[in-house]
Each structure stands twice: as structure tokens, then as C-alpha cells.
DOVEX-612141 format. One line per field, with one value per residue (C-alpha): residue number from 0; residue in three letters; x, y, z. Coordinates in nm, 3 decimals. Each point is the difference from the previous one (the first is absolute). Last residue first. Layout:
<atoms>
k = c(NUM	...) $
r = c(ALA	...) $
east = c(X	...) $
north = c(Y	...) $
up = c(Z	...) $
</atoms>
This chain:
<atoms>
k = c(601	600	599	598	597	596	595	594	593	592	591	590	589	588	587	586	585	584	583	582	581	580	579	578	577	576	575	574	573	572	571	570	569	568	567	566	565	564	563	562	561	560	559	558	557	556	555	554	553	552	551	550	549	548	547	546	545	544	543	542	541	540	539	538	537	536	535	534	533	532	531	530	529	528	527	526	525	524	523	522	521	520	519	518	517	516	515	514	513	512	511	510	509	508	507	506	505	504	503	502	501	500	499	498	497	496	495	494	493	492	491	490	489	488	487	486	485	484	483	482	481	480	479	478	477	476	475	474	473	472	471	470	469	468	467	466	465	464	463	462	461	460	459	458	457	456	455	454	453	452	451	450	449	448	447	446	445	444	443	442	441	440	439	438	437	436	435	434	433	432	431	430	429	428	427	426	425	424	423	422	421	420	419	418	417	416	415	414	413	412	411	410	409	408	407	406	405	404	403	402	401	400	399	398	397	396	395	394	393	392	391	390	389	388	387	386	385	384	383	382	381	380	379	378	377	376	375	374	373	372	371	370	369	368	367	366	365	364	363	362	361	360	359	358	357	356	355	354	353	352	351	350	349	348	347	346	345	344	343	342	341	340	339	338	337	336	335	334	333	332	331	330	329	328	327	326	325	324	323	322	321	320	319	318	317	316	315	314	313	312	311	310	309	308	307	306	305	304	303	302	301	300	299	298	297	296	295	294	293	292	291	290	289	288	287	286	285	284	283	282	281	280	279	278	277	276	275	274	273	272	271	270	269	268	267	266	265	264	263	262	261	260	259	258	257	256	255	254	253	252	251	250	249	248	247	246	245	244	243	242	241	240	239	238	237	236	235	234	233	232	231	230	229	228	227	226	225	224	223	222	221	220	219	218	217	216	215	214	213	212	211	210	209	208	207	206	205	204	203	202	201	200	199	198	197	196	195	194	193	192	191	190	189	188	187	186	185	184	183	182	181	180	179	178	177	176	175	174	173	172	171	170	169	168	167	166	165	164	163	162	161	160	159	158	157	156	155	154	153	152	151	150	149	148	147	146	145	144	143	142	141	140	139	138	137	136	135	134	133	132	131	130	129	128	127	126	125	124	123	122	121	120	119	118	117	116	115	114	113	112	111	110	109	108	107	106	105	104	103	102	101	100	99	98	97	96	95	94	93	92	91	90	89	88	87	86	85	84	83	82	81	80	79	78	77	76	75	74	73	72	71	70	69	68	67	66	65	64	63	62	61	60	59	58	57	56	55	54	53	52	51	50	49	48	47	46	45	44	43	42	41	40	39	38	37	36	35	34	33	32	31	30	29	28	27	26	25	24	23	22	21	20	19	18	17	16	15	14	13	12	11	10	9	8	7	6	5	4	3	2	1	0) $
r = c(ASN	VAL	ARG	ILE	ASP	PHE	PRO	MET	ILE	THR	LEU	THR	LYS	GLU	ARG	SER	LEU	LEU	ASN	ILE	LEU	ASP	LEU	LYS	GLN	ILE	GLN	GLN	SER	LEU	GLU	PRO	SER	LEU	LEU	ASN	LEU	MET	LYS	SER	ILE	GLN	GLN	SER	GLN	LYS	SER	GLN	ALA	ASP	MET	SER	GLY	PHE	ILE	GLN	GLU	PHE	PRO	SER	THR	PRO	ARG	PRO	LEU	ILE	LEU	LYS	GLU	PHE	LYS	GLU	GLY	ASP	LYS	ILE	LYS	GLY	LEU	LYS	ARG	ALA	HIS	GLU	ILE	ALA	GLU	ASP	LEU	THR	GLY	LEU	GLN	ASP	VAL	LEU	GLY	ILE	LYS	LEU	ALA	MET	ALA	GLY	THR	TYR	VAL	ARG	GLY	ARG	ALA	LEU	LYS	GLU	LEU	ALA	THR	TYR	GLU	MET	LYS	ARG	GLY	THR	ALA	ALA	LYS	GLU	THR	PHE	GLN	LYS	TYR	ILE	SER	TYR	MET	LEU	ALA	SER	VAL	ALA	THR	ARG	GLU	SER	GLU	THR	PHE	GLY	THR	LEU	PRO	SER	PHE	ALA	GLY	SER	ASN	LYS	GLY	ARG	SER	ILE	VAL	SER	THR	THR	ILE	GLY	ILE	LYS	LYS	PHE	LEU	GLY	ASP	VAL	ALA	LEU	LYS	GLY	GLY	VAL	VAL	GLY	ILE	SER	GLY	THR	LEU	THR	GLY	PRO	GLU	ALA	PHE	ILE	ARG	ASP	ALA	GLY	MET	SER	ILE	TYR	TYR	GLY	GLY	SER	ALA	ALA	VAL	ASP	GLY	MET	SER	VAL	VAL	ILE	PRO	LYS	ASP	ALA	LYS	GLU	LEU	SER	ARG	TRP	MET	LEU	ASP	SER	ALA	LEU	ALA	SER	GLY	GLY	PRO	SER	ASP	VAL	ARG	LEU	VAL	ILE	ALA	LYS	VAL	LYS	ASP	ASP	LYS	ALA	ALA	LYS	GLU	VAL	ALA	LYS	ILE	PHE	THR	ASP	SER	GLY	LEU	VAL	LYS	VAL	GLY	MET	LEU	GLY	GLY	GLN	SER	SER	SER	GLY	SER	MET	ILE	ALA	GLY	THR	ALA	TYR	ILE	VAL	ALA	VAL	ARG	PRO	GLY	SER	GLY	MET	ARG	GLN	SER	SER	ASP	ILE	GLY	SER	PHE	LEU	ASP	MET	LEU	LYS	ILE	LEU	GLY	ALA	ILE	GLY	SER	PHE	ASP	ASN	ASP	LEU	ARG	LYS	LYS	ALA	TYR	LYS	LYS	ILE	VAL	ARG	VAL	GLU	THR	LYS	SER	LYS	ASP	GLY	THR	ILE	LEU	LYS	PRO	ILE	GLN	ASP	GLU	TYR	ALA	LEU	HIS	ASP	ILE	LEU	GLY	LEU	LYS	LYS	ALA	GLU	ALA	ALA	MET	TYR	PRO	GLY	GLY	ASN	ILE	ALA	ALA	GLU	VAL	LYS	GLU	ASP	SER	LEU	GLY	ARG	ALA	LYS	SER	ILE	ILE	THR	LEU	ILE	GLN	ARG	PHE	TYR	ASP	ASP	LEU	MET	ALA	GLY	MET	GLU	GLU	ARG	PHE	PRO	LYS	SER	MET	GLU	THR	ARG	THR	TYR	PRO	GLU	ALA	ALA	SER	LYS	TYR	GLU	GLY	VAL	ARG	LEU	ILE	ASP	PRO	LYS	VAL	ASP	LEU	MET	ASP	PHE	LEU	ASN	LYS	TYR	PHE	SER	VAL	GLU	ALA	ARG	LEU	GLY	LEU	LEU	ILE	LEU	THR	ALA	SER	GLU	PRO	MET	VAL	ILE	LYS	ASP	CYS	ALA	SER	ALA	ILE	LEU	TYR	ASP	LYS	THR	LYS	GLY	SER	GLU	ILE	TRP	ALA	TYR	VAL	LYS	LYS	ASN	LYS	LYS	ARG	VAL	LYS	PHE	ILE	ALA	GLU	ARG	LEU	GLU	ASN	LEU	LYS	ALA	TRP	GLY	ILE	SER	THR	GLY	LYS	LEU	HIS	LEU	ILE	VAL	GLY	SER	LEU	SER	LYS	ASP	ASP	ALA	ALA	LYS	GLU	LEU	ARG	ALA	THR	VAL	ARG	ALA	LEU	SER	GLU	THR	VAL	ASP	GLY	PHE	LEU	GLY	PRO	MET	GLN	PRO	GLY	GLU	PRO	TYR	ALA	GLY	LYS	ILE	ILE	ILE	HIS	GLY	TRP	ASN	GLN	ARG	THR	PRO	LYS	ASP	GLU	GLN	GLU	ALA	ALA	VAL	THR	THR	ASN	LEU	SER	LEU	CYS	VAL	SER	CYS	GLY	LEU	VAL	LEU	ALA	PHE	SER	PHE	TRP	ARG	CYS	LYS	ILE	PHE	SER	LEU	SER	MET) $
east = c(-0.452	0.021	-0.177	0.032	-0.195	0.085	-0.054	-0.226	-0.307	-0.119	-0.079	-0.066	-0.162	-0.221	-0.149	0.414	-0.157	-0.135	0.334	0.244	-0.201	0.021	0.403	0.057	-0.256	0.208	0.326	-0.211	-0.145	0.389	0.144	-0.349	0.109	-0.191	-0.315	0.026	-0.033	-0.294	-0.214	0.075	-0.093	-0.304	-0.117	0.059	-0.186	-0.277	0.009	0.007	-0.306	-0.210	-0.242	0.252	0.044	-0.272	0.102	0.135	-0.197	-0.317	0.189	-0.094	0.273	0.074	-0.171	0.227	0.031	-0.022	-0.248	0.219	-0.282	0.051	-0.049	0.064	0.300	0.137	-0.214	-0.005	0.071	0.099	0.356	0.007	-0.143	0.213	0.338	-0.141	-0.032	0.339	0.099	-0.160	0.150	0.352	0.201	0.324	-0.079	-0.036	0.090	0.203	0.200	0.353	0.078	-0.353	0.057	0.283	-0.129	-0.328	0.272	0.087	-0.003	0.142	-0.213	0.138	-0.184	0.225	0.147	-0.336	-0.140	0.275	-0.073	-0.404	0.049	-0.178	-0.346	-0.029	-0.310	0.102	0.340	-0.179	-0.217	0.302	0.170	-0.221	-0.125	0.395	0.031	-0.281	0.078	0.349	-0.195	-0.188	0.322	0.204	-0.296	0.037	0.353	0.022	-0.248	0.193	0.326	-0.168	-0.163	0.035	-0.159	-0.291	-0.204	-0.098	-0.005	0.146	-0.051	-0.250	0.283	0.025	-0.402	-0.156	0.138	-0.026	0.192	0.042	0.121	0.160	0.001	0.225	0.125	0.315	-0.202	-0.247	0.311	0.154	-0.339	-0.092	0.145	-0.019	-0.186	0.068	-0.070	0.123	-0.067	0.120	-0.036	0.101	-0.071	-0.067	0.099	-0.144	0.226	-0.009	-0.388	-0.140	-0.299	-0.070	-0.178	-0.290	0.034	0.075	0.294	-0.095	-0.212	0.372	0.191	-0.153	0.056	0.334	-0.005	-0.138	0.072	-0.013	-0.238	-0.060	-0.244	-0.175	-0.225	-0.214	-0.260	-0.324	-0.079	-0.005	0.113	0.392	-0.081	-0.141	0.304	0.264	-0.252	0.026	0.334	0.115	-0.218	0.196	0.288	-0.039	0.188	0.110	0.200	-0.342	-0.078	-0.181	-0.225	-0.191	-0.160	-0.326	-0.164	-0.363	-0.183	-0.324	-0.134	0.116	0.008	0.362	0.050	-0.177	0.177	0.313	-0.123	-0.084	0.251	0.234	-0.218	0.019	0.424	-0.014	0.307	0.116	0.170	0.182	-0.135	0.268	-0.136	-0.165	-0.285	-0.142	-0.207	-0.078	-0.175	0.068	0.350	0.296	0.167	0.214	-0.115	-0.157	-0.179	-0.239	-0.234	-0.037	-0.339	0.034	-0.379	-0.221	-0.303	-0.315	0.136	0.136	-0.043	0.326	-0.123	-0.221	0.268	-0.121	0.169	-0.369	0.096	0.043	-0.322	-0.216	0.124	-0.077	-0.359	-0.044	0.090	-0.251	-0.257	0.082	0.325	0.284	0.259	0.300	0.133	0.366	0.298	0.234	0.305	0.021	0.232	0.015	0.153	-0.076	0.309	-0.095	0.277	-0.012	0.155	0.142	0.345	0.336	0.101	-0.049	-0.299	0.063	0.226	-0.211	-0.266	0.233	0.090	-0.285	0.155	0.344	0.295	0.336	-0.078	0.147	0.114	0.213	0.278	0.290	-0.041	-0.365	0.079	0.229	-0.234	-0.276	0.211	0.186	-0.005	0.194	0.334	-0.054	-0.325	0.168	0.265	-0.251	-0.202	0.382	0.049	-0.324	0.048	-0.262	-0.303	-0.209	-0.267	0.208	0.279	-0.260	-0.204	0.320	0.136	-0.240	-0.094	0.363	0.003	-0.332	0.176	0.272	-0.162	-0.178	0.296	0.152	-0.302	0.036	0.374	0.015	-0.303	0.191	0.290	-0.219	-0.058	0.067	-0.108	-0.147	-0.342	-0.285	0.139	0.076	-0.339	-0.122	0.292	-0.112	0.313	0.087	-0.368	-0.191	-0.023	-0.020	0.004	0.094	0.013	0.094	-0.123	0.200	-0.043	0.345	0.066	-0.340	0.223	0.311	-0.229	-0.163	0.159	-0.083	0.027	0.104	0.088	0.117	-0.057	0.132	0.016	-0.207	-0.063	-0.134	0.009	-0.267	0.130	0.035	-0.345	-0.005	-0.144	0.005	-0.096	-0.150	-0.094	0.063	0.309	-0.253	-0.095	0.358	0.067	-0.260	0.136	0.312	-0.057	-0.107	-0.207	-0.170	0.007	-0.157	-0.040	-0.122	-0.222	0.003	-0.312	0.036	-0.245	0.327	0.096	-0.302	-0.018	0.440	-0.159	-0.221	0.309	0.182	-0.288	-0.020	0.404	0.000	-0.315	0.214	0.359	-0.246	-0.090	0.080	-0.050	0.110	-0.151	0.044	-0.208	-0.095	-0.076	-0.194	-0.012	-0.234	-0.312	-0.329	0.020	-0.017	0.108	0.341	-0.150	-0.254	0.269	0.197	-0.295	-0.049	0.331	-0.096	-0.266	0.154	0.210	-0.194	-0.077	-0.102	-0.281	-0.164	-0.227	-0.243	-0.232	0.287	0.074	0.055	0.339	0.022	0.373	0.323	0.142	0.134	0.262	0.056	0.037	-0.033	-0.225	-0.121	-0.096	-0.132	0.079	-0.174	0.140	-0.113	0.045	0.052	-0.168	0.327	-0.003	-0.369	0.019	0.286	-0.198	-0.349	0.166	0.233	-0.310	-0.172	0.300	-0.008	-0.388	0.006	0.314	-0.202	-0.317	0.254	0.160	-0.334	-0.113	0.305	-0.069	-0.403	0.100	0.288	-0.226	-0.286	0.236	0.110	-0.410	-0.016	0.275	-0.112) $
north = c(0.961	-0.368	-0.176	-0.348	-0.123	-0.178	-0.312	-0.146	-0.167	-0.319	0.072	-0.156	0.085	0.294	0.322	0.139	0.064	0.347	0.080	-0.182	0.211	0.336	-0.090	0.008	0.308	0.169	-0.044	0.097	0.324	0.091	-0.044	0.181	0.322	0.314	-0.078	-0.429	0.135	0.215	-0.235	-0.274	0.178	0.119	-0.334	-0.127	0.279	-0.113	-0.329	0.064	0.227	-0.317	0.144	-0.138	0.276	0.229	-0.046	-0.349	-0.133	0.149	-0.190	-0.356	-0.220	-0.213	-0.309	-0.334	-0.087	0.076	-0.229	0.030	-0.085	-0.259	0.018	-0.267	0.002	-0.304	-0.205	0.052	-0.369	0.123	-0.045	0.135	0.362	-0.040	0.026	0.262	0.217	-0.113	0.184	0.293	-0.005	0.041	-0.316	-0.207	-0.369	-0.294	0.133	-0.124	-0.217	0.074	0.208	0.174	0.110	0.163	0.208	0.047	0.189	-0.197	-0.025	-0.232	-0.106	-0.343	-0.117	-0.083	-0.301	-0.103	-0.040	-0.247	-0.166	-0.063	-0.121	0.209	0.037	0.394	-0.052	-0.287	0.120	0.368	-0.185	-0.200	0.340	0.177	-0.283	-0.052	0.370	0.005	-0.326	0.180	0.324	-0.158	-0.203	0.286	0.147	-0.266	0.024	0.393	-0.059	-0.295	0.248	0.328	0.222	0.386	0.221	0.250	-0.086	-0.337	-0.238	-0.287	0.130	-0.288	-0.297	-0.160	0.037	0.203	0.431	0.269	0.313	0.367	0.245	0.347	0.297	0.274	0.096	-0.193	-0.322	0.007	-0.020	-0.302	-0.177	0.081	-0.380	-0.005	-0.265	-0.357	-0.170	-0.045	-0.316	-0.113	0.014	0.346	-0.095	0.316	0.329	0.031	0.205	-0.273	0.008	-0.347	-0.243	-0.287	-0.295	-0.217	0.178	-0.176	0.280	0.312	0.037	-0.093	0.197	0.351	-0.159	0.017	0.158	0.126	0.386	0.204	-0.235	-0.315	-0.169	-0.325	-0.241	-0.153	-0.313	-0.029	-0.244	0.328	-0.227	0.056	0.383	0.002	-0.203	0.224	0.303	-0.177	-0.067	0.349	0.090	-0.253	0.109	0.421	0.170	-0.006	0.191	0.113	0.061	-0.298	-0.003	-0.358	-0.092	-0.232	-0.200	-0.074	0.224	-0.016	-0.248	0.242	-0.174	0.040	0.307	0.105	-0.226	0.173	0.325	-0.102	-0.139	0.309	0.201	-0.205	-0.072	0.374	0.164	0.304	0.317	0.244	0.253	0.224	-0.013	-0.367	-0.121	0.032	-0.312	-0.358	-0.180	-0.258	-0.168	0.156	-0.031	0.346	0.110	-0.046	-0.353	0.090	-0.255	-0.016	-0.224	-0.143	0.063	-0.189	0.165	0.172	0.377	0.155	0.372	0.098	0.394	-0.015	0.034	-0.134	0.152	0.089	0.375	-0.053	-0.214	0.267	0.235	-0.206	-0.081	0.390	0.051	-0.273	0.163	0.359	0.182	-0.167	0.100	-0.089	-0.202	-0.059	0.050	-0.277	0.171	-0.125	0.222	0.320	0.219	-0.059	0.142	0.070	0.000	0.204	-0.161	0.344	-0.206	0.254	-0.020	-0.361	-0.237	-0.125	0.229	0.291	-0.106	-0.095	0.403	0.019	-0.244	0.186	-0.150	-0.129	-0.339	-0.387	-0.105	-0.219	0.066	0.065	0.352	0.005	-0.036	0.280	0.264	-0.143	0.073	-0.313	-0.213	-0.187	-0.185	-0.338	-0.019	0.090	-0.242	-0.260	0.098	0.019	-0.350	-0.155	0.094	0.257	-0.012	0.188	-0.210	-0.323	0.164	0.143	-0.302	-0.225	0.216	0.089	-0.373	-0.058	0.208	-0.098	-0.393	0.180	0.164	-0.303	-0.219	0.274	0.020	-0.373	-0.006	0.320	-0.201	-0.317	0.162	0.262	0.323	0.279	0.092	-0.277	-0.108	0.238	0.045	-0.402	-0.127	-0.025	-0.189	-0.329	-0.104	-0.276	-0.145	-0.013	0.341	0.065	0.407	0.139	0.369	0.157	0.322	0.217	0.338	0.065	-0.381	0.052	0.277	-0.222	-0.286	0.191	-0.072	0.125	-0.175	0.165	-0.174	0.198	0.004	0.165	0.369	0.122	0.337	0.151	0.355	0.269	0.351	-0.105	-0.147	-0.352	-0.251	-0.333	-0.190	-0.308	-0.070	-0.326	0.214	0.238	-0.279	-0.030	0.360	0.084	-0.342	0.168	0.356	0.270	0.286	0.160	-0.274	0.002	-0.322	-0.068	-0.302	-0.075	-0.192	-0.320	-0.180	-0.190	0.340	0.020	-0.323	0.054	0.296	-0.269	-0.230	0.304	0.109	-0.382	-0.030	0.318	-0.169	-0.262	0.186	0.216	0.355	0.326	0.202	0.340	0.247	-0.236	0.177	-0.271	0.123	-0.284	-0.074	0.065	-0.033	-0.012	-0.379	-0.038	-0.375	0.081	0.283	-0.193	-0.232	0.311	0.101	-0.345	0.024	0.304	-0.154	-0.361	0.167	0.232	0.413	0.149	0.147	0.008	0.203	0.292	-0.224	-0.215	-0.336	-0.350	-0.086	-0.416	-0.133	0.057	0.377	0.237	0.143	0.343	0.141	-0.078	0.292	-0.139	0.227	-0.172	0.079	0.125	0.046	0.303	0.067	0.340	0.050	0.124	-0.329	-0.046	0.285	-0.136	-0.304	0.166	0.209	-0.338	-0.139	0.266	0.051	-0.410	0.016	0.277	-0.153	-0.304	0.149	0.155	-0.340	-0.172	0.306	-0.020	-0.366	-0.017	0.232	-0.178	-0.342	0.271	0.086	-0.332	-0.106	0.260	-0.115	-0.341) $
up = c(0.508	0.015	0.319	0.175	0.282	0.347	0.231	-0.221	0.244	0.100	0.373	0.311	0.285	-0.159	0.210	-0.049	-0.365	-0.037	0.249	-0.235	-0.319	0.200	0.119	-0.425	-0.024	0.187	-0.206	-0.320	0.183	0.099	-0.336	-0.147	0.185	0.097	-0.265	0.078	0.411	-0.078	-0.219	0.243	0.304	-0.168	-0.083	0.324	0.152	-0.239	0.118	0.374	-0.059	-0.152	-0.230	-0.287	-0.287	-0.129	-0.369	-0.002	0.176	-0.136	-0.271	0.077	0.038	-0.291	-0.100	0.118	-0.338	-0.328	-0.223	-0.344	-0.279	-0.296	-0.418	-0.177	-0.217	0.107	0.207	0.342	0.185	0.338	-0.025	-0.307	0.115	0.300	-0.282	-0.121	0.348	0.072	-0.277	0.033	0.392	-0.179	-0.074	0.132	0.042	0.219	0.341	0.317	-0.278	0.051	-0.324	0.068	0.278	-0.085	-0.270	0.219	0.271	0.316	0.347	0.223	0.332	0.026	-0.342	-0.281	0.216	0.133	-0.350	-0.103	0.342	-0.072	-0.334	-0.201	-0.167	0.044	0.187	0.213	0.101	0.087	0.248	0.176	-0.009	0.180	0.224	0.098	0.089	0.173	0.181	0.032	0.192	0.269	0.089	0.027	0.203	0.234	0.024	0.074	0.245	0.192	-0.019	0.139	-0.317	0.043	0.227	-0.015	-0.320	0.163	-0.295	0.158	0.361	0.103	-0.085	0.307	0.121	0.209	0.017	0.247	-0.071	0.069	-0.199	0.079	-0.239	0.049	-0.307	-0.010	0.181	-0.309	-0.246	0.178	0.026	-0.373	-0.135	-0.412	-0.122	-0.170	-0.306	-0.361	-0.261	-0.310	-0.398	-0.086	-0.361	-0.217	-0.105	-0.330	-0.269	-0.282	0.064	0.140	-0.129	0.200	-0.137	0.146	0.312	0.364	0.048	-0.045	0.352	0.172	-0.251	0.155	0.341	-0.073	-0.295	-0.330	-0.032	-0.330	-0.151	-0.018	-0.188	0.116	-0.239	0.183	-0.169	0.186	0.314	0.227	0.282	-0.009	-0.077	0.321	0.150	-0.080	0.105	0.333	0.031	-0.093	0.345	0.222	-0.134	0.043	-0.221	-0.380	-0.222	-0.195	-0.374	-0.142	-0.272	0.020	-0.311	0.035	-0.266	-0.212	0.215	-0.141	0.278	0.303	0.332	-0.040	-0.085	0.296	0.189	-0.106	0.093	0.328	0.088	-0.111	0.279	0.234	-0.013	0.017	-0.273	0.197	-0.132	0.243	0.054	0.164	0.403	-0.105	-0.211	-0.373	0.033	-0.106	0.281	0.253	-0.008	-0.118	-0.324	-0.086	-0.310	-0.353	-0.111	-0.290	-0.121	-0.378	-0.110	-0.328	-0.131	-0.277	-0.120	0.206	0.005	0.296	0.150	-0.020	-0.112	0.302	0.258	0.330	0.308	0.191	-0.093	-0.356	0.012	0.146	-0.288	-0.219	0.071	0.093	-0.328	-0.146	0.154	-0.084	-0.011	0.092	-0.349	0.185	-0.282	0.139	-0.256	-0.060	-0.190	-0.319	-0.124	0.242	-0.248	-0.365	-0.205	-0.342	-0.212	-0.366	-0.303	-0.186	0.019	-0.030	0.410	0.010	0.100	0.280	0.155	-0.079	0.156	0.339	-0.015	0.305	0.250	-0.006	-0.232	0.002	-0.174	-0.014	0.334	0.143	-0.277	0.180	-0.195	0.097	0.362	-0.020	-0.109	0.282	0.273	0.152	0.309	-0.077	-0.065	0.136	-0.158	-0.366	0.063	0.072	-0.339	-0.179	0.088	-0.040	-0.347	-0.129	-0.280	0.217	0.086	0.062	0.160	0.226	0.096	0.026	0.224	0.237	0.020	0.078	0.281	0.144	-0.012	0.186	0.258	0.081	0.034	0.230	0.213	0.053	0.100	0.213	0.177	0.047	0.142	0.251	-0.075	0.244	0.349	0.130	0.199	-0.194	-0.333	0.016	0.070	-0.343	-0.130	-0.084	-0.174	0.229	-0.002	0.307	0.237	0.334	0.142	0.337	-0.041	0.306	0.061	0.268	-0.232	-0.034	-0.089	-0.222	-0.214	-0.033	-0.134	-0.259	-0.310	-0.340	-0.314	-0.304	-0.334	-0.299	-0.384	-0.261	-0.072	-0.282	0.121	-0.385	0.077	-0.172	-0.088	-0.345	-0.032	-0.068	-0.213	-0.075	-0.305	-0.104	0.330	0.235	0.091	0.194	0.242	0.071	0.033	0.245	0.223	-0.026	0.124	-0.270	0.061	-0.298	-0.237	-0.318	-0.166	-0.362	-0.064	-0.372	-0.170	-0.220	0.261	0.125	0.143	0.237	0.085	0.088	0.233	0.183	0.034	0.202	0.228	0.121	0.024	0.213	0.222	0.046	0.115	0.230	-0.006	0.119	-0.328	-0.101	-0.272	-0.287	-0.290	-0.288	-0.337	-0.213	-0.357	-0.331	0.216	-0.230	-0.013	0.401	0.052	0.150	0.178	0.148	0.144	0.134	0.213	0.129	0.090	0.234	0.109	0.109	0.170	0.212	-0.035	0.334	0.106	-0.409	-0.044	0.182	0.189	0.078	-0.166	0.173	-0.079	-0.089	0.086	-0.029	0.117	-0.288	0.213	-0.184	-0.306	-0.360	-0.199	-0.320	-0.350	-0.278	-0.343	-0.321	-0.325	-0.225	-0.343	-0.165	-0.313	-0.266	-0.166	0.024	-0.226	-0.204	-0.050	-0.101	-0.286	-0.119	-0.002	-0.158	-0.301	-0.050	-0.041	-0.254	-0.188	0.028	-0.210	-0.257	-0.064	-0.046	-0.226	-0.168	-0.072	-0.054	-0.251	-0.187	0.021	-0.190	-0.257	-0.106	0.023	-0.282	-0.207	-0.010) $
</atoms>
């Protein structure tokens, strides 16, 4: 008994001693671990430029221009990257529309939903940059920066006085009291309906700005509006008003993330997930790769054998023929032939279960718009429309037959109306010494002559033609939207709406991003939940041969040089000439369904 007791005591002593040693060792290891610095990885992405819609073919040494789809894909990769703790967005000045703004904000929210922090560092702080930054957890600016948050301003230039000086006579007809495309060429100021329309849209955009900032910054609408009315601000003043969080240079952000006393190391991964081209062209495989590249074939986009959703991009001014970068100022043209071929390719592909049409177009040719609409009607597959910055007039025409229309809150849409006419230059010709002799047969033979305005007979005939086109447009829109004709026509008349306004009146079905439209198309195409599917991007982008060497057309080369020079000298003058250039490109069309203006926010 006594022996047993001694044994037990000895065992207890050994056990206590062992535990003490273990505790000592564990304490030592824990101390060493505390002393050892930990590391966080943060992705770094620069946000700048215009972010064009649609596929952008890579050049020989990487992306020529980063598209909207590419930059949002980088953010989505960051959201799913388990090695990342967060993202630093370096905002260097954007020139994007309201839809692209919303797409970028939603991509940022996807990162944050995965419990990753997002810091915005604003180098050049204008309204759109700030609205993007407001989607982030923290906003940082250097003390030398200025936040230019000034609200909205619509400036519409009118050319009537210039035409009077040149003795050019605009003779332009329209259908729809709000179809104001002719006003800049026939008036010296806005008409009452035009001003009313513009005011309503600015009210809605301003409401969106107040809502975005107040929700993001925890400020009342009244305080946000007061801050806008008091701008611009130096960064320190913006911080006092609660518009930003920190004053710091970009290299100081890691300390803001971890705190000054933290031993955590922040590793910033520059150009995170930026696409790099595989430029190893050695051997037979490399030669094939190089040939694909110059032929406009992106080998990284080769499709598998599974189900697909076709995403067709409709971007630019609508015209007959092929898509191009045309005109003096390089106005982007959406050609009906190119578009129809893309639709037919998707329609004939048995693996394509649904089509998503991404529209970013102010319209253009009435005829081309109708031909494009018809190609979608014949596709015999579920069609979902995703509206980008602009889907108005002809851009709405090609959208209206879809099974469902998604718009972004700031999309410009509607403008269901028709405009047509000409600039009569006979007076200008006479001023510069050019005279013209005319021989005609037929009462209305001069209806589309560029020399003189319409005669009464010609005006009557062309007006009747335009009313027929307008009725066709509105009837098809009423059928597509499943509305009574009279109800739809009251919403038409050339009036333009934001996406948020269009939702309330039934011109679109839902507010949402391109990804949400694709998800809806997946369901309509009966692709099962969780089943992998691929996106077939159409139409195929132009080859890098054109991107690197430019057009072989000498006139096109000269136009590109003039465009770059004017943009460097005066961006404002460049924009004015671009508007005239668009009218010049469309002058070959007899009737137009085109939006009369665009809205930009600094």
C-alpha cells in the first residue's frame, strides 16, 4: 500500500514536471512566433482611361487597351484569391459613363463581400473617380491633391450662327417633340421641351450621386449636397468634411493598413492580374501562335465542348456595312453587316443556349437598326439585353425585342424618335466662288440634294416617310414591351431617360450589371445551376496588325494623326469636331434614329 502510494506520487511529480517543460517550450515557441513578422499580400490595380466595351485583341507585348470586362475580371480574381488580404486601387483619372461606373463599383463590392479590404488612393479626384472610390472601405489622398466634386452641368453647343456666317442652311425634320437632334444646327439655344428633358435627367443623376455618397460615407443627403456646393477642396478639407478617410502618399498606405506599431509586412503586388501575352514564338507552336495573333485569333479564347452563352457587343454609331473606326476623329461605327454575322454565328451554334446583347450605342441609321433588330428576331434563342452607358434611339431599337432588358441606373436610353434632313451648302459654295447648274426630272428629285433646302413638296414627302418609320419603330417597341401602342407612344416622342427612370415607366425590366444579365440568360437557356458554361464573345476583334501598323489607307492614317493632335491641343474642340464628324458620317443615311446629345461628368 505504501509502495503504491510512493509510485503514484512519483508519477504525479513526473507528470507535473513534463507539463512544466511542455508549457515552457510552448511559451518559447509562441514568443518566437510573436517576434516573427507576418505578411499580407495586397493586389495593386490602376484605374484610368475609358475602358471600352467589347473584346480587345492583345498586341505583341500585352494589352493595347484594357477593356471594361478585363478590369472587372481582375477585381473578380482578387475576390477569389485566397492569398490576398485586400486590394489597393490607384485612381488616376477616368473618362467613363454611368454604366461603366456602376460595373466597376459592383466589382469592388464583390471583393469586399469576400471579407477583403479595398483601399482607394485618388491621385486625380473628379466626380467619377470619387464615386468609384466611395465603393471602397477607405479613401486616401495625398495632402497636395484636390477633390473636384462639383455636381452636374449640361453644356450643349449650337451651330446656327456659324452656319449663318457660312451661309449654310440646315433643313432638318424630326418626329417627336423631344427629338432634339436637330436643335444644335437649327437654333441658338435649347427649346423648352429640350430643356425640360435635360433638367429631368440631371435631377435623376444628381439624386444618384447624393444617394451613392451619403450611403457610402454615412452622411445625410443635405450634408453631401452642401459639400458639393462648397467644392472643390484640398484633401485636408475633404477629410474634415468626412468625404475621405486619410491623408497619405501611396507608399504610406501599408502603414495605414497595419498600423504604425504592427510587425505585419504588407507586400503590394503591382499590376495584379494584368494580362500578359505569351510572346514565346519559338518553334512550330510559336509560329502558329504568331499567325493566330496577326489573323485576329486570340488563342486563349478557344472554346471547349460545353454549353455557351454568346455575348454580342453592339458598340458605336449604327450604320450600314462593316464596323470600323471611321471619320476624321475616329468615331466608332457599329456596322449592321458585322453585327448580323455575329448574331447568325451565335444562332447557328448548337452549343449556344442563349444570347446576351451588350448595347453601348446612341443609334444611327434607321434602316441598319431595323436590319439588326430583325437578325435578333430570327435567332430563335433566348435573348437578354444589357444596356451600357448609352442604349438610345437605334440602340433601343435593337434592344426592344429581347426577352428581358437590363439597364444600369445611369444608362441613357429611350429616345424613340426619328430625325432626318440636310445641310444646304449652295450659299457657302457661292461665297467661295462655286456655282452649280441643275437639270431635274421629278417633282421631288432634289429631296436629298446637299445644295438646297426642301421644297414644300419635298418636305411633305420626306415628313410622311419619317412618320412611317416612327410608327414602325413605336409599334415594334409596343409589341416588344407588351404595352398598348398609345401608352408606349406617349413615352416615345424622342424623349431620353436614365435607366432608373426607364424602369419606372416600363421601357426596361430590371436594373443590373452585365454579369446579372448573363446569369439570367443562363437560366433562360436552361443551363443547370452549378454547370460550367463558357462565354462566346462576339464579334471577333480586329487583328493586331491593324493595331500596330494602323490602316493601310493613307487617309485613315492622316485622320488618326489629326485626331491625336487636336485632342492634345484642345480636348473640348476635339469633342465639338467629333460631333460634326458623326453627322458627316451619318449624312449618307436618309433617316436617323440617333440620340441628340451625350452627358459627361468630370
